[in-house]
C-alpha positions, -999 to 999 in steps of 0.1 A, spaced: -670 458 -107 -647 429 -105 -628 411 -128 -595 390 -137 -573 402 -162 -543 381 -169 -506 401 -189 -492 378 -214 -457 381 -215 -427 362 -225 -407 349 -193 -438 362 -169 -421 382 -139 -386 364 -149 -385 378 -180 -358 403 -196 -362 437 -213 -384 473 -212 -414 445 -223 -408 421 -191 -401 453 -171 -434 472 -179 -453 441 -175 -445 438 -142 -447 476 -133 -484 472 -145 -493 441 -127 -482 457 -96 -499 488 -104 -532 481 -120 -547 461 -87 -550 497 -67 -571 512 -96 -592 483 -103 -608 477 -70 -620 442 -68 -598 428 -99 -570 402 -97 -545 409 -122 -520 380 -126 -486 377 -154 -492 347 -180 -458 334 -190 -458 327 -229 -421 314 -234 -405 304 -203 -371 314 -181 -340 325 -193 -324 327 -230 -306 310 -257 -308 279 -272 -320 259 -242 -349 285 -233 -360 284 -268 -364 243 -266 -387 251 -238 -403 275 -252 -435 251 -267 -441 235 -234 -442 268 -219 -467 286 -246 -489 251 -246 -492 258 -206 -500 293 -213 -533 284 -239 -542 257 -215 -543 286 -186 -565 309 -207 -591 279 -216 -591 267 -184 -595 299 -163 -618 308 -191 -643 278 -189 -635 282 -146 -655 317 -151 -619 333 -141 -607 353 -167 -624 387 -175 -596 400 -196 -564 392 -215 -540 414 -223 -510 403 -244 -478 419 -250 -466 413 -285 -432 425 -303 -423 405 -334 -408 379 -351 -416 344 -331 -438 366 -309 -459 377 -334 -472 340 -341 -474 326 -309 -494 357 -298 -519 360 -322 -525 320 -317 -535 329 -282 -556 358 -294 -578 334 -315 -579 315 -289 -592 340 -260 -614 354 -287 -629 321 -299 -634 315 -258 -653 352 -259 -624 366 -240 -622 401 -239 -587 407 -258 -563 437 -256 -531 435 -279 -502 454 -268 -476 463 -293 -439 469 -283 -415 456 -312 -388 478 -320 -388 469 -355 -421 460 -359 -428 480 -387 -402 465 -413 -414 433 -398 -448 438 -412 -437 453 -444 -415 421 -452 -440 395 -443 -451 374 -473 -488 387 -484 -509 357 -469 -489 362 -434 -497 395 -433 -535 396 -442 -533 369 -412 -512 389 -384 -540 416 -392 -570 402 -396 -563 392 -358 -552 428 -344 -587 441 -360 -604 409 -339 -589 423 -310 -609 446 -290 -584 468 -287 -547 476 -301 -525 494 -275 -497 511 -289 -468 530 -273 -460 560 -294 -476 583 -325 -452 566 -349 -463 533 -342 -500 547 -340 -497 558 -374 -478 527 -392 -508 506 -378 -537 530 -389 -524 536 -424 -500 511 -432 -520 480 -414 -551 492 -423 -565 490 -385 -598 512 -372 -583 543 -360 -611 541 -329 -601 504 -318 -562 517 -313 -553 534 -282 -521 553 -274 -503 546 -239 -471 557 -236 -446 532 -214 -440 542 -179 -419 538 -150 -421 541 -115 -405 579 -103 -372 575 -88 -361 605 -62 -335 631 -67 -302 631 -49 -284 666 -46 -262 669 -79 -228 653 -74 -200 671 -74 -180 664 -103 -146 651 -90 -128 627 -111 -142 610 -145 -178 616 -158 -201 588 -161 -213 571 -195 -241 544 -189 -261 528 -214 -287 498 -207 -301 473 -228 -297 443 -249 -259 448 -262 -259 447 -300 -262 461 -335 -300 469 -330 -292 491 -296 -263 513 -316 -235 497 -291 -206 490 -321 -211 528 -328 -211 540 -294 -176 514 -287 -163 529 -318 -171 568 -311 -157 562 -275 -125 551 -296 -123 582 -314 -90 605 -303 -112 633 -296 -130 617 -265 -102 594 -258 -81 627 -248 -116 637 -221 -119 627 -188 -147 599 -189 -160 564 -175 -185 540 -193 -206 512 -185 -222 488 -211 -247 470 -193 -273 441 -205 -277 406 -222 -266 399 -254 -235 392 -269 -213 406 -239 -180 384 -242 -178 396 -280 -182 434 -267 -160 429 -239 -131 416 -263 -137 448 -283 -131 472 -257 -99 452 -251 -88 449 -282 -89 490 -285 -72 495 -255 -103 505 -236 -105 476 -209 -98 503 -181 -121 529 -193 -151 506 -206 -170 488 -184 -194 456 -193 -209 438 -171 -236 418 -183 -272 415 -172 -277 443 -143 -310 434 -116 -332 460 -108 -313 471 -79 -279 471 -99 -294 492 -125 -308 517 -96 -275 524 -83 -259 528 -124 -283 553 -129 -277 572 -94 -242 580 -106 -246 585 -144 -239 620 -157 -250 609 -194 -274 576 -207 -265 571 -240 -288 548 -263 -278 551 -302 -305 529 -315 -310 519 -349 -342 511 -341 -369 509 -313 -404 513 -296 -404 533 -266 -371 525 -247 -381 514 -205 -343 526 -201 -348 557 -215 -376 566 -194 -360 552 -165 -328 575 -171 -356 604 -175 -367 595 -144 -332 594 -126 -325 632 -138 -299 619 -164 -291 637 -196 -298 614 -227 -284 614 -259 -307 588 -284 -317 584 -319 -351 596 -333 -363 563 -339 -397 548 -330 -411 568 -304 -380 582 -287 -390 612 -300 -420 613 -279 -399 617 -249 -369 634 -262 -366 668 -279 -333 678 -292 -316 702 -274 -349 706 -249 -350 671 -233 -314 651 -246 -301 654 -277 -309 633 -308 -279 620 -334 -291 602 -368 -289 562 -364 -256 547 -371 -236 581 -373 -205 578 -356 -191 611 -359 -228 628 -350 -225 605 -318 -190 611 -310 -196 649 -308 -227 647 -287 -207 626 -263 -178 650 -264 -202 684 -256 -219 666 -221 -190 658 -214 -171 690 -216 -207 713 -207 -216 698 -170 -244 730 -171 -262 716 -206 -261 681 -189 -278 698 -155 -301 718 -178 -309 687 -199 -315 666 -170 -340 689 -153 -359 690 -186 -362 652 -190 -373 652 -152 -404 672 -162 -409 653 -191 -410 623 -174 -436 634 -149 -461 651 -167 -459 619 -195 -441 588 -188 -448 578 -151 -460 540 -144 -493 561 -126 -502 572 -156 -497 544 -179 -515 521 -149 -543 550 -150 -548 548 -189 -549 513 -189 -573 505 -163 -594 530 -184 -590 505 -211 -599 479 -190 -632 491 -179 -643 504 -216 -632 473 -231 -652 446 -200 -685 472 -199 -685 473 -236 -718 458 -250 
């Protein structure tokens, strides 16, 4: 069987964040599993961030719609795989799905939004009916964790037989020999800096006296209000201990993970963070919060430590416990790597997506 699929995602291969990373991983892995298929990435937003990028967005979205129409009319589109978050994404992507559905293109909607549940609950009734109606007309809706499957089936009323749970996956990483603990324990946070990711709580926890007394260094890497957090760190007198380098390339992220002893992501809302999976793949002990689908990956005391979102005291205690106990760090890191290999490799994710493509395209 041959075919052509488009993976629609903001920023295309130039996008930032976990959803963009997953799309790129899938675009590279799927052709090896779909003999005769061509898989391309469709940019629905345009490059960059901020106001300039937002002002260009309508142009890129229109181009995406026209590409779907042109590709279908030319016989070069057999499946559209749309990756959707919430807010503006939950307006643009349903429009794109509607266009594909009118053209008879099999459509898969892949839900990623960290606060998609809260977003849907707050929608006016008419907007919610419109969104749910389009989701029901998709051939399949993919969710990334058990929490999200329960939400779309129980609260949105989607047909459970058309909802497919496929966990995010990332490439496996070689695990180097344990690094002798010489010098400070290295803490790492990756992702968009800001309240949703729990960055303020982490900075506040690291400023606590009980942690100031311990020997550690931290890197908070990602996009968002980088300058604001640099200033906050400076005001707390922690500039020599906390680095805020901004957005990092894939190679830089790999280097940071290779050096890290503890990965911390105290998010208030999440889907299934690619950054946590990358830390697990790299054999790094994880501290996170039990929000979204994180519980599918991190079991407290087994594959990491979980603290309540927004609880600075609990976060400080968890960080201190792992800084003080290298044996516990090593145990959690080994178990996290094992959970990753069993559930969250990009090979497992791509196998599931490839099987879904065949099922959707071959259906009567």
